[in-house]
C-alpha positions as CSV (number, residue, x, y, z in Angstrom):
1,M,153.3,138.0,-150.2
2,K,151.8,135.0,-152.1
3,K,152.2,132.7,-148.4
4,I,149.8,136.0,-146.8
5,S,147.2,136.2,-149.8
6,I,146.8,132.0,-149.5
7,V,146.8,132.7,-145.7
8,V,144.3,135.5,-145.6
9,I,142.0,133.7,-148.5
10,L,142.0,129.9,-146.7
11,S,141.0,132.3,-144.1
12,I,137.7,133.9,-145.5
13,V,137.2,130.6,-147.2
14,A,137.1,129.1,-143.7
15,F,135.0,132.2,-142.4
16,A,132.3,132.1,-145.2
17,L,132.2,128.3,-144.8
18,A,131.9,128.2,-141.0
19,I,129.1,130.8,-141.2
20,A,127.6,128.6,-143.9
21,I,127.7,125.3,-143.1
22,P,125.7,125.8,-140.2
23,N,122.7,126.9,-142.3
24,Y,122.2,124.2,-144.3
25,L,122.9,121.0,-141.8
26,P,120.4,119.6,-139.7
27,K,120.4,121.0,-136.7
28,D,121.7,118.3,-134.8
29,T,124.6,120.1,-133.0
30,T,127.2,117.4,-133.1
31,L,127.5,117.5,-137.1
32,A,127.6,120.7,-137.5
33,A,130.9,121.2,-134.3
34,K,132.3,118.0,-136.4
35,N,132.2,119.7,-139.6
36,Q,133.7,123.2,-137.8
37,S,136.2,121.2,-136.6
38,I,137.4,119.8,-140.0
39,V,137.5,123.9,-141.0
40,N,140.0,124.6,-138.9
41,D,141.9,121.9,-139.1
42,V,142.0,122.3,-142.4
43,V,142.9,126.5,-142.5
44,I,145.7,125.1,-139.0
45,S,146.8,122.6,-141.4
46,E,147.4,125.1,-144.6
47,M,148.9,127.7,-142.0
48,N,151.4,125.1,-141.1
49,K,152.3,124.8,-145.3
50,S,152.8,128.3,-146.0
51,G,155.5,128.6,-142.7
52,F,153.6,130.4,-140.5
53,T,152.2,128.9,-137.0
54,S,149.8,129.9,-134.8
55,L,150.7,130.9,-130.9
56,R,148.0,128.1,-129.8
57,G,150.2,125.8,-131.4
58,E,148.3,122.8,-133.3
59,A,144.8,123.0,-131.2
60,S,142.0,123.6,-132.9
61,I,140.3,127.3,-132.8
62,P,137.4,125.7,-130.7
63,A,139.8,123.6,-128.6
64,T,141.0,124.5,-125.1
65,N,144.4,124.2,-124.3
66,K,146.4,123.8,-121.3
67,A,146.5,126.9,-119.7
68,P,149.8,128.6,-119.8
69,E,152.3,128.8,-116.7
70,L,152.8,131.5,-114.7
71,Y,155.9,133.6,-114.8
72,K,157.1,135.1,-111.6
73,W,157.7,139.3,-111.4
74,Q,161.5,139.9,-111.1
75,H,161.8,141.5,-107.5
76,D,163.7,144.5,-107.3
77,T,166.3,144.4,-110.2
78,G,167.2,147.6,-110.2
79,L,167.4,149.9,-113.3
80,V,167.6,148.0,-116.4
81,A,169.4,149.4,-119.1
82,R,167.3,151.4,-121.8
83,N,167.7,150.5,-125.5
84,Y,167.2,154.3,-126.8
85,I,167.2,157.6,-125.2
86,T,163.3,157.8,-125.2
87,Q,162.8,154.3,-123.9
88,P,160.3,154.5,-120.7
89,P,162.0,153.1,-117.9
90,V,161.0,149.4,-116.7
91,I,159.3,149.1,-113.6
92,P,162.1,147.0,-111.2
93,H,159.2,145.2,-109.2
94,P,155.8,143.8,-109.1
95,I,153.1,146.1,-109.5
96,K,150.2,144.1,-108.8
97,R,147.9,145.5,-106.3
98,Y,148.7,149.2,-107.6
99,K,145.4,151.2,-107.5
100,I,146.8,153.9,-111.2
101,N,143.3,155.5,-111.5
102,Q,142.0,159.4,-111.8
103,R,141.1,160.0,-108.1
104,Q,145.0,157.5,-107.1
105,N,148.0,157.0,-108.1
106,K,150.0,154.1,-106.0
107,C,153.1,154.7,-108.1
108,L,153.3,158.6,-106.7
109,V,153.8,157.3,-103.4
110,C,157.4,156.6,-103.9
111,H,158.1,157.9,-106.8
112,G,157.0,161.1,-106.3
113,W,159.1,164.8,-106.2
114,E,158.1,165.2,-102.4
115,S,158.9,161.2,-101.3
116,Y,161.5,159.8,-103.5
117,R,164.3,160.0,-101.5
118,E,162.5,158.6,-98.2
119,W,161.6,155.3,-99.8
120,G,164.9,154.8,-102.3
121,A,163.1,155.2,-105.7
122,T,163.9,157.1,-109.0
123,K,162.1,160.4,-109.0
124,I,159.5,160.7,-112.0
125,S,161.2,162.9,-114.6
126,L,160.1,166.2,-115.0
127,T,159.1,165.5,-118.7
128,H,155.7,164.8,-116.8
129,F,155.3,168.1,-115.3
130,K,154.7,169.2,-119.2
131,D,151.6,169.7,-121.1
132,R,150.9,168.9,-125.0
133,E,152.4,172.6,-125.9
134,G,155.3,172.1,-123.5
135,N,154.1,174.7,-120.8
136,E,155.2,173.7,-117.4
137,L,152.9,172.3,-114.2
138,S,152.7,172.5,-111.2
139,E,151.3,168.8,-110.6
140,V,151.9,165.9,-113.2
141,S,150.3,166.3,-116.5
142,P,147.2,164.1,-117.5
143,L,149.0,162.7,-120.4
144,R,151.2,161.3,-117.7
145,Y,149.5,160.1,-115.0
146,F,148.6,156.7,-116.2
147,C,152.2,155.1,-115.9
148,T,151.5,152.2,-117.2
149,Q,150.4,153.4,-120.2
150,C,154.2,153.4,-121.0
151,H,156.5,151.9,-118.4
152,V,155.7,148.3,-117.8
153,P,157.0,145.4,-114.8
154,Q,159.0,142.6,-115.6
155,K,158.4,138.5,-115.9
156,D,160.2,135.9,-115.9
157,A,158.5,134.9,-119.6
158,K,161.0,134.5,-122.9
159,P,159.4,136.8,-125.5
160,L,157.0,135.4,-128.0
161,V,158.3,136.7,-131.4
162,N,162.5,137.4,-131.9
163,N,164.0,141.0,-131.2
164,T,166.6,141.3,-133.9
165,F,166.5,145.2,-132.4
166,E,170.0,146.4,-132.3
167,P,170.8,150.5,-130.3
168,I,172.0,153.0,-132.8
169,D,175.5,152.8,-131.1
170,L,175.9,149.6,-132.1
171,L,175.0,150.0,-136.0
172,K,177.3,152.5,-136.3
173,Q,180.2,150.7,-134.7
174,K,179.4,148.2,-137.6
175,E,179.4,150.5,-140.4
176,G,182.8,151.8,-139.1
């Protein structure tokens, strides 16, 4: 908790300095830029001392980082196991050019009840045909129409943060 307070205080001080310094310095932009760089370096240095690191790495805020590598879509990986009962299934194929808007939904071409067999796709769940009150609808509910609100495609990227999630069954096994 103490580390977080120090980082918050330093961030506020850096922000205040970033606003105040240009007002008191000559209009020489190179000098203002140097001072801003010094403030940014101090903040990053203090964050690193406190054990926090930025996803930007050591680069100061106005610096330009090398563009991250592009990750590849995982093509047709088949069904991906779910970790909990209400987890939406992931999309096992690229969807880069799919249009999903008020007028069309490319996902329903293959996953709709009328066409899933033809495409060999997983059919859309019955839960997608219910409104907020649980009433059954003849069309996909507007609440569930925009697939990528819940379902995401997979890429070969490593996670940004460590994930220590364990399914409930595994936790029960450890207890027993």
